[in-house]
N, C-alpha and C positions, 0 to 999 in steps of 0.2 A: 123221880130223882130221890137219890138216897140222902140221908140226912146227912153224911160226911160231906156230900157235895155243896148242901148249903152253908155249912159250917166254913168250908174253903172260900166259897164265894164272899160271904160275910167279911172274914179276914182280909180279902183282897179288896172289898170296896173300903174298909176301914184305913188300910195302909194307903190306898189311893188318895182318901181325903186327906191323911197327914201329911202326904208329899205335897198335894194342893196347896194346902194352907200354911205350909212351913216354906216352900221353896219359892223364892221370888222370881217372877217372870222377866228375866233380863235386867239390866242394869237400870236403876232409877236414882234422881237426885236424892242424895241423903239427908233426912229430914231432922237428925239430931247429929250435931257436930260442933266442934270448939274451934272458932277462928283464931289462928295464930296472932297474938298481939304483936305484930311487927312495928307498930308504931313507936315501941319502946326500945327497939333493937338498933335504930339509928336516927340521929337528928340533922336535918339537911344542912345547918349551920356549922356542923362539925365535920362536914365532909373535905377532906383534904386530896382525895384522888378518886378519880371515876374511870373504870375500865368498861368498853363497850366491845363485846365479841359477836360477832356474826359471821354468815358463811362468807369467805373471802375478804374479811375485814376486820381489823383490830386496831382500836384508837384508845389511847389512855390521855387523860387530861389530869392535869396536877394544879393545885393551887400554889401560887406563889406569893410573894410580898405584894406585888402591884397588880394582881388578878389571877387569872387562869392562863395556863399554857398547855399546848400539845405537846407531848414528849414521846410518842410513838404514833406513826411510823417516822414523822419529821419532828423538828421543833420549830413551833411557830405559835404567835398569840392567838387565844382563842376569841372568836367573834362573841361580843357582849351578849347580842340578842340571843344567840343559840344557846349559852351556858345560862343565861337568866331563864328561858323558857323551861330548861330541864330542871334546874332547881327549883322553880316554882311548881312544876308537876310533881317532884318529889316531895314537896311540902304538903300536898293534897293527897298523897297516895294512902289509901284505906282499902282494906279486903270487906267485900260485901257478901261473899256468898260461896259456898263449895258447890261446884259443877260436877265433877266426875273425879273418880279414884281408878278408872281403867287406864292403865299405861297405853293399850292399844289405840286410845282416841286421842293421845297427847297430839300427834300430827294435826289431827282435826282442828284443834284449837290453836294451832302454831306454836306450841310450846314443846316440841319434842326436839329432835335434832336441828331441824331449820330454825329454832327459836334463837332469840338475840339474848345473850346473857350479860346481865348488868351487875357490876360488883362495885359496891361502895367501900372505901376505906376511911376511917375516922382519925381524929387526932390522936386518939390512944392505941391505934394499931388494929383495933377490931374490924371485921370485914363482915358485910351483908351482902348476899348474891341473891338474884332472882332471875327467873327466865321470863322474859316478856314476849307474848305472842299476839294473836289477831286481835282486832279490835270489834266489838259487838255494837252495831250501830243501834239495834234495837233497844239494849240496855245502856246504851252510851257509856260502856265499860271494856275494860281490857281483860283478856285471859292471861293469867299469870301462874307460875309453878315454881315451888322453892327446888333447889338441886337437891338430888338424892330423895325426891318425894314424889310419888304418883299423883298426888292430890292437886286438881286444877281448880283455882279460884277466880271469881269476877273481882276486878279491883277499880277503883276510881283514881283519876289524877293522871297517872302516867300511862302514856300512849307510845305505841311502836314508832309514830311518826316523829318523835323526838330522837330515837336512837338509830332508824335506819338510813339516816342521811350519810352521803360519803364524805370523804376528808374534807372536800372543798366547802361544804356546809360549816364545819367548825372552825375553819381559818380565818382570820380577820381579814376583812375586805379592804380597810383603809391602807393605802400605800403610803402616803403623807397627809397631814394635817397641820397646815401652817396657818399662823395667825398674819393676815395681810399687814397689819399695822407693826408687825415687829421685823418684817423684810427689809433689809438695809440695801441689798443690791442684787441684780441679775446679772450673770454672764451668759451669754447666748452665743451658740457657734452652731453655724451650718455649712458644712463643707469647709472651704478655706476662709469663709467669712466669719467675722467674730465681732461683738459688740460688748460693752461694758455700761450697764444701764444702773444710774445711782438714784438714790431718793434724798432729795434736799427740801426739808420742809414739807410740804403737801405737793410737790411736784417730782417727777421723775425725768430725769435729765440723761441724755446720750451725746457726747461730741457737742456739749453746750446746746442742743436742741431739747425741747420739751415734747415727751410722749403724749400723744393725747389721751386723755382719761379713758374712753371707751376701749382702747386698744390695750393698756396697761391693766385695767381692771377685768378684762375677760381673762388675762392670765392669772392673775391673783385669785380670782373666783376659782379658777381651775385646781389650784393647789389648796384650797380649803373646804374639803378635803378632796383628795383624789383617790378614786376606788377602783380595785381591779376586778375583771370578770373571770379570771382563771389563772392557774399558776402552771409553770413549767418545772417539774420536778426532776427530770432527767438530767443527764451530765452533757447538756446542750452547750455546744460553744458556738457564738456568733462570730464570724470571720469577718463579714462586712463592716464597714464604718458606720457610725450612727448618723441618722437623718438628721437629728437635733441633739444638742447637748446643753444642759442648762447646769448652773452653779448657782446656788441660792443662797445668800447669806442671811439666816435668821439668827436664833439663839446659837446653832451652831451651822457649819456648811454642810449642805446637802446637794449631791449631784445625781442628775438624772439624764440618762441617754435613751434615746428613743430609736427603735430599728424596725425596718420594714419585715413584713412576715411574708415569705415566698408562697406564692399560690393563692393569695387572697388580699384584698385591698380593703377590707372591712376591719382588720385589727392590726395592732403593732405590738412588738414586744417593748417592755420598758424595764430597765435596770436602775438600781439606786445603791448609793454606797452605805445605806441603812440595813441591806439584807442582801445575803446571796441568792434570795430567789429571783426568778424571772417572772415577771408579771406579763399578762395577756389583757391588753385595754382596748377600748374603741379608738379606731383611727381618726375619729372625730376630734380628740384632745390636740391635734396638731395645727387645727383650724386657727385658733387664737395665737398660737405659738407662730406660726407662719406669718400672720399678719403683724407682731411684733418685729419679726426679723426683716420683713420686707420694708418697715420703716426705719428700724435701726441700721440697716445695712447701705441705705442710700447716702452716697457722699454729700456732704454740705455744698451749698453753691460757693464759688470762690468770691472772694471780696473784690470789688471795683478798685483799683489803684487810682489815688488822688493824684493829681498833678503836683509836681514838686514845687512849682510858683505859682500861687494863687493871686488873683487880683485883688487889689486894696479896696475895701468896702467904701473908702473915701474917694476913689479913683475908679471908677468903673471903666471897664474897657469897651470903647465905642468902635464898632466895626461899620466901615462905611458900606452903603448899599452898593451892590453890583448892578451894573446896567448892562443890558443886553444890546447888542448892534441891532438896529431893525433889519428885518429880513426882507430880501428883494423879490423872492420867489412866492408866488402864492402857495397858501397851505394846500396840501393834498388832501383829497377825501378818501379815505380807506374804503376800499370795496366791501360791499355787503355780502357776506358768506352766510347762506342759510345751511344750518344744520338741522338734522331730524331731532326731535326731543328724546332725550335720554332718560332712563330710569335712574332716580337717585339710589346711591348705593347706601344701605342703612350702616351706621356708624357702629365699629366694634367697640363695645363696652367693656373696656379694660381697666381705666384708671383705678377704679376702687372695687374689683373683684374681691380682693382678698379680705375686704371690710364688710360688703354687702352680700357677697355671694355664698354659695354652699360648696363645701369640698366634696370632689367626686372622685372615686377611684376607678380608671377606665383601663381596660386591658387591651392593648394593641391586637389588631387582628391582621390577618394576612394580607398582604396588599395595600396596607394603610401606610401613610407617611404622615410627619408631623403636619404638613401643609393640610391634607384632607382632615385629620383630627381637630386641627385649629379651625377650619371652616365648619366643621360639624358643631362645634361647641361654642362658637361665635368668640374666638378668643385669637391671639396671634401666636406665632411660632416662637417669638422672643419669650412670650408669657410662659410657654410650656417648658422651654428650655430653663427658665429661671426657676420655675417651681419645681422641677425635676433635677437641677444642677446638671443639665446635659450640655457637653462642650460642642457637640456637632449635632446636625439635624437627622442623623441616622438613627433609627429605633428599629428594634426587633420585635417580631410577632411573640406576643405572650408577656411582654413587658407591661408593667402596672404603672400608670402615669396618674400624678395627682393634678386635678384641674380644679379651678375655682369658677362655677358659672352663676350666672344670675338666678335669683329665686323666681320662680313663677308666681306671678301676682293673680 
């Protein structure tokens, strides 16, 4: 081999060595970096607006005089628990280490296009933005990235679980929260029936009759507070009349209308004069209201008229005894009739169903009548007509009926 060949081979080996020791084999976590001091760029107590932007979702929360309020996409009060959890997480927010600077790996950590952009606006108008990604259960931290930067960090405190909730999570769930001691009166209407219930000292009265404590207290507990399960944000118009109407006089007058939900008996719609929203609540809220209505709508017993002329206490009226003429015919002995023993018919437990029973929503099946349904649930046809405001005994298949049945012991 010629000397020039050895020289070329030596040069080639030297160059390969230089390349081997200078070229990094793939991407590694940087060992020398400076963590941005983001803690000095925002103060949770000075935040006045929070914008959360994710795929198909944009929510804006703004601090107002009495708390926090949603301003986009709807205008509504913020649930206290939700905003407190987020502010507490922001207060603990700290960067702990750099993970990657490779932009192609951003989606791997959830901080790419599908990441959730969190923007905080302060009292002085300054804004702080960060993209929140996936949660690392091993490190118990979250991947984050600053906009216009390829660096991905691990951070303590904030988690995507606080930001990925839908609009329903952020909305306040309390419909009304009344103080039972400050309620002065309740006006109740069901169909054409109505009653006015007034508080007098420690009693509740209607038409001079005292409402039992267990009946009125169940309604008062319902209103302090009353929560919603969901909201109807579409422009829905309810054409049918409400099943119940309540006007409650506390510090101000509050009106509540309860409507049936077609297709299901487990939920009802509720509207108030305090909000344009339509709330979706459990149909069980009707049970204490129905008990109160059944008691309040019962007509009082008429008073027995007293005679115009009453006997004087000093001159009692004496009525001579009546004598019967003696009978000349011997008494007849009635014939003995032997009848086979009959099985006793079990009584129908209806007097206190509204108080002791459970509210059941039953859908009428094809071929059923009120008589067959009453027999099936151990109630009467009149009970079913009263509970559902039916004028006739005719009912169509698919109709939802409200029934009270005894609880199984």
